[in-house]
C-alpha positions in Angstrom: -94.0 -1.1 -13.7 -92.3 -3.6 -11.4 -91.7 -1.0 -8.7 -95.3 0.2 -9.0 -96.6 -3.4 -8.5 -94.8 -3.7 -5.2 -95.7 -0.3 -4.0 -99.3 -1.4 -4.1 -98.8 -3.8 -1.2 -100.5 -2.3 1.8 -99.2 -4.7 4.4 -96.0 -6.6 5.0 -98.0 -9.8 4.9 -99.1 -9.2 1.4 -95.5 -8.7 0.3 -94.3 -11.8 2.1 -97.0 -14.0 0.6 -96.2 -12.7 -2.8 -92.5 -13.4 -2.3 -93.3 -17.0 -1.1 -95.8 -17.8 -3.8 -93.5 -16.5 -6.6 -90.2 -17.9 -5.2 -87.8 -19.5 -7.6 -85.5 -22.3 -6.3 -83.0 -21.4 -9.0 -82.3 -17.9 -7.8 -81.9 -15.9 -4.6 -84.1 -12.9 -4.7 -83.9 -9.7 -2.7 -87.5 -8.5 -3.1 -88.1 -7.9 0.6 -84.9 -5.8 0.9 -85.9 -3.7 -2.2 -89.6 -3.2 -1.6 -90.4 -3.5 2.1 -91.1 -0.3 3.9 -88.6 1.1 6.3 -90.9 0.6 9.3 -91.3 -3.1 8.5 -87.6 -3.7 8.2 -87.0 -1.9 11.6 -89.2 -4.6 13.3 -86.3 -7.1 12.9 -83.5 -6.7 15.3 -80.2 -8.5 15.8 -78.1 -8.0 18.9 -80.3 -5.1 19.8 -79.4 -3.1 16.7 -82.0 -2.1 14.1 -80.8 -2.8 10.6 -81.8 -4.8 7.5 -81.3 -8.4 8.8 -83.1 -10.0 5.8 -81.1 -8.9 2.8 -82.0 -12.1 1.0 -85.6 -13.4 0.8 -84.5 -17.0 1.6 -83.1 -15.8 5.0 -86.5 -14.3 5.8 -88.4 -17.4 4.7 -86.2 -19.7 6.7 -86.8 -17.7 9.9 -90.6 -17.3 9.2 -90.9 -21.1 8.8 -89.7 -21.4 12.4 -91.0 -18.3 14.1 -94.0 -16.9 12.2 -97.3 -16.7 14.0 -99.4 -16.0 10.9 -101.3 -19.1 9.7 -101.5 -18.0 6.1 -97.7 -17.4 5.9 -97.0 -20.8 7.7 -99.3 -22.6 5.2 -97.7 -20.8 2.2 -94.2 -21.9 3.4 -95.4 -25.4 3.9 -96.3 -25.6 0.2 -92.7 -24.9 -0.7 -91.2 -26.9 2.2 -88.9 -28.9 -0.2 -87.4 -25.8 -1.7 -83.6 -25.5 -1.3 -84.2 -21.9 -0.4 -85.4 -23.1 3.0 -82.3 -25.2 3.7 -78.8 -24.4 4.7 -76.1 -26.1 6.8 -77.2 -24.1 9.9 -80.9 -24.6 9.4 -80.9 -28.2 8.1 -81.7 -29.7 11.5 -84.6 -27.2 12.0 -87.9 -27.1 10.2 -91.4 -25.8 10.5 -92.1 -28.7 12.9 -90.5 -26.6 15.7 -92.7 -23.6 15.0 -94.9 -23.2 18.2 -97.7 -21.6 16.1 -98.1 -24.4 13.6 -101.7 -25.5 12.9 -102.9 -28.9 14.0 -103.0 -30.6 10.6 -99.4 -29.4 9.7 -98.2 -30.5 13.1 -99.5 -34.0 12.5 -97.9 -34.0 9.0 -94.5 -33.1 10.4 -94.9 -35.6 13.3 -95.5 -38.4 10.8 -92.7 -37.1 8.6 -90.2 -37.3 11.5 -91.5 -40.5 13.0 -88.1 -42.2 12.5 -85.9 -39.2 13.4 -85.4 -39.3 17.2 -83.3 -36.1 17.1 -86.0 -34.1 15.4 -88.7 -35.6 17.6 -86.7 -34.6 20.7 -86.4 -31.0 19.4 -90.2 -31.0 18.8 -90.8 -32.3 22.4 -89.0 -29.2 23.8 -91.3 -26.8 21.9 -94.1 -25.0 23.9 -96.8 -25.3 21.2 -99.5 -22.7 21.6 -102.3 -25.0 20.2 -103.1 -28.1 22.2 -99.6 -28.0 23.7 -100.1 -30.8 26.3 -101.8 -33.1 23.7 -99.1 -32.5 21.2 -96.4 -33.2 23.8 -98.1 -36.6 24.6 -98.3 -37.4 20.9 -94.6 -36.7 20.4 -93.5 -38.6 23.5 -95.6 -41.5 22.3 -93.8 -41.6 19.0 -90.5 -41.3 20.7 -91.4 -44.1 23.1 -92.4 -46.4 20.2 -89.2 -45.5 18.3 -87.0 -46.3 21.3 -88.9 -49.6 21.9 -88.4 -50.5 18.2 -84.7 -49.8 18.3 -84.4 -51.7 21.6 -86.2 -54.7 20.0 -83.9 -54.6 17.0 -80.8 -54.5 19.3 -82.2 -57.4 21.4 -82.8 -59.5 18.3 -79.4 -58.8 17.0 -77.8 -59.7 20.3 -79.8 -62.9 20.5 -78.6 -63.9 17.1 -75.0 -63.2 18.1 -75.4 -65.2 21.4 -77.0 -68.1 19.5 -74.0 -68.1 17.1 -71.6 -68.1 20.0 -73.4 -70.9 21.8 -73.6 -73.1 18.7 -69.9 -72.5 18.0 -69.0 -73.2 21.6 -71.1 -76.3 21.7 -69.5 -77.6 18.5 -66.1 -77.0 20.0 -67.1 -78.9 23.1 -68.4 -81.8 21.0 -65.0 -82.1 19.2 -63.2 -82.0 22.6 -65.3 -84.9 23.9 -64.1 -87.1 21.1 -66.7 -86.7 18.4 -65.6 -86.6 14.7 -64.9 -83.0 13.5 -66.6 -83.8 10.2 -69.7 -85.1 12.0 -69.8 -82.0 14.3 -69.4 -79.6 11.3 -72.2 -81.4 9.4 -74.5 -81.3 12.5 -73.7 -77.7 13.2 -73.8 -76.1 9.8 -77.1 -77.1 8.0 -80.1 -75.6 6.5 -81.9 -75.1 9.8 -79.4 -72.4 10.9 -80.4 -68.9 10.2 -78.3 -66.9 7.7 -77.5 -64.2 10.2 -76.4 -66.8 12.7 -74.0 -68.2 10.2 -72.6 -64.8 9.5 -71.9 -64.2 13.2 -70.5 -67.7 13.6 -68.1 -66.9 10.7 -67.2 -63.7 12.5 -66.5 -65.5 15.7 -64.3 -68.1 14.0 -62.5 -65.5 12.0 -61.6 -63.6 15.2 -60.5 -66.8 16.8 -58.2 -67.7 13.9 -56.6 -64.2 14.0 -55.8 -64.6 17.7 -54.0 -67.9 17.0 -51.8 -66.4 14.3 
């Protein structure tokens, strides 16, 4: 009965969609290997040799997610995008976002999903998308530019806090050297107007200074 069911699939696409829609994240099936026609299997080559590349269905689905040009298959795979079957150590960095045939709505989904991942955005920027390629490239570069600017701003703010801590510490040291009371300088320097992060960096500066003296 099971074999007869699969023999009714007239096209490879029908079989693939059935495999995707009925996948189980708890097992690794071999339905394509068992039921695909010989001529379908021979379409897949590796190193110029014709043989059964996709012995396991998850191998096939991972590659289809990246290389398929069929919208129905792409959308079906998108529905199971969180399945562990679509992940492996070698494919973890890749996703459907680098499929050049991805429809516009799914492209925008993955662009937003990766909006804080500059490595993945950079991979996307190198893809020659077939649909609205130039527009998509501008969108990706815009997100990358914004992310770089945000990281730069964060770094600048952190450096400003460190510099402020250093200058306050240096100024306090100068005050003591000019004859002011140490207690008065400490009270004037460490108070509730000093930002917490500044205090942390001041403590770091003083800690480093004390280690050099020992």
